[in-house]
N, C-alpha and C positions, 0 to 999 in steps of 0.2 A: 428358326434360323439354323440351328444345329442339324435338324433333319434335312434341310435343303443342302447343306454342305455335304452330308453323307450321300445323298442322291446324286450329287455332282461328282462324286468320286474323290473327295479330299481325304488326305491321310488322317487316321484316327488320332495320332499324336498332335497333329496340327489343330484338329477340331477340339481336342481336350485343352490345348493352350488357349484357344479362342474362348472356350467356356470359362476358363479361370479368369481371363481378362475381363469378361462381362460380369461374372457373378461375385468376384472377390473385391471389386473396386469399392472404396469408401471415401468419404469426404469429411473434412473438419473445418469449422468456421472459427476464425479468430476475432473476438470482440474486445476492444479496449486492451489489446495486447495479450489476452488470455484465451486459450483454446477451450472450446465448449464441447469437446468430445467428438466422436465419430458417428456418422450415420451412413446408411447405404441408400443409393438412389432407387426409386421404384420403377423407373422407366428405362433402365439400361443406359447405353452410351449417349452422351450429349454431343451436339454439333461442335466441331473443333477437335474432338478426340481423334488421334491418328488412325484408329480402326473404323471410325464411323463412316467415312466415305466409302471404304471398301465393302463394308457390310451393306451399306445402302445400295451400292451397285448390284450386289448379289440379290437383294430383295427386288429391285426393279427388273432384273433379268427374269426372275420368276414371273412377274406380272406380264412382261413382254411375251414370254412363251405361252402363257395362258390366253392372252389376247390373240396371238397368232393362231393357236389351235382353234379358237372360236371363229376366226376369219376363214378358216378352211372348210367349216361346216356349210352345207348348202342352205342358202337363204337365211343365214344368220344375221345379216345386216351389219356385221362388224367389219370395219375397214373400208377403204376406197381404192379405186383403180385409176391410175393416171393414163392408162391406155386399155383398149378392150382385151388385148391378149396379155396384159401385165398381171402380176400377182397382186393380191390385195395388200394394202399397207394398213395395219390395224392401229399403229401408234407411232409417234415420234417423241423421243426423249432428249431433252437438253438440260444436262446437270439435274437439278431438282424440279424442272418444269416439264410438263407432259402435255402432248396433244393426242387425243384419242378420237378416232373417226368412227361414226356410227350413223345408221339411218334413223329417221324419226319415227319408225314404227314402234308400236307399243311393246311387241315381243322383244325386239332388239334392244330397246332401252332398258327393259326390266332385266334382261339377261346380262347386260353390261353392268347394271347397278348391283346385281347379285354377285358378280365376279369381283367388283371393287370392294364390296362389303366383306366378302370372304378373304380377300387379300389383306385388308386392314386388320381383320380379326386374327389371322395367322401370323402376320409379320409384325404387328404392333405399330405400323405406320398409320398416320391419320391424314385425311384430305383436308386441306385448308379451304373451306367453302367461301371464306371472305375474299380469297384471291382467285377463285375459280369463276369461270363464265362459260356460257354456251353461245356458240356462233352457228347460225343457220344459213343455209343457202337461200337465194332469192325465190326458189320454187316452193318453199315450205309455207303452209297456211298458218294463220294466227292460232287456230285451234290446236294444231300440232305443236307449235312452240309452247303454248301454255301447258299442254299435257306433259311434254318432256321436261319442262322446268319444274313441274310438280313432282315428277318421279325422282329427279336428282336433287331437288331442293336447291337449285343454283339459278340465279338470274341470267337472262340472256342479254347479250350485248351486240352492238353493230360492228365492233372491231376488237382485235386481240390486244390493242394497246401497243406498248413498246417492249422490245427485247434487246438488251445490250445497247440501249440508247437509240435504236432505230425503230420507226413505226412499222407495224405489221399490218398490211392491208390486203384486201381481196381485189383481184382484177388489175386494171391499169392504174398507175400512180397518178395522183392529182396534186396540184399546187398546195392544197390544204395540208397534205401529209408532211410537207417540209416547212410549214409555217413556223415551227419552233426554231429552226435554224435562223430565220430572219429575225425572230424575236431576240435570240441570243446575240446576234450581230448588232442589232439596234441598241441593246442594253450596254454593250461594250462601247459603242460610239458615244452614247450619252455620258458615260463616265469619263471618256477621254476629253469631251468638250469642256468639262468642268476644270480640266487641268490645262495649263498654258504650255502645250507642246509646240515645238517648231514644226514646220512643214516636213522636214526630214524625219523628225521623230514620229509624226503621225504616219508617214509612208512606211516606216519600218514596222510600226505596230500593225498596220493593215496587212502587210505582207506576211508577217510572222504569226498572226492570230486569225484574222478573218479568212485568209486563203486556206488555212489548215482546219478551220472549223467544220466545213462540210465534207472534208475528204473522207472521213470514216463512213459517213452515211452514203455518199456517192459510190463508194466501192462495194457496198452491200447490195446494190440494185443494178440490174442490167439496163443498159441504155435502150430506150424504146423510141422509135421514130415513126 
């Protein structure tokens, strides 16, 4: 991390201050009202520390630069194009979530795996394989899917799931993608039926809750006709 800061041109005094914040931190546990002494953490800053988010962004910037350099190489298989004349997009980062695009060729997957392993070894970051999944296009063969899943040791899935409460899908949206909104609305109605509301009270609840329930989801997707 400190070497990355030097290569980015940060001032030496600022780097020294960051080093002291990381290396001199210590914790103490109070049990039954008595302190049990101090100890130093073995894995650096923890989530929630004021510096952790900034240092994490610097780490991910290094990963993005490496993936971008790989995407510029001829026939590397890293990245996708949204148009024939457009530049390749190697990755998309959303806070601590990442989307990395790669072909299913053996060489491209191994190159990407080696890049991720090197990044983890140098930065101290770890990939959560339990929350990771592989998404394939409809043109991929079953053999290729099994080969790629074996290289990354990550199971493949048919969808990316949800992000910020909205379903992430490929292609045109279907009614099944918004079934959870109907389920939430029906659960609210069931609870209201158990209470003796007047017609005016039920109308107010419907307008204030049910009409606002799908607003966030509907604003995230473009209307398709």
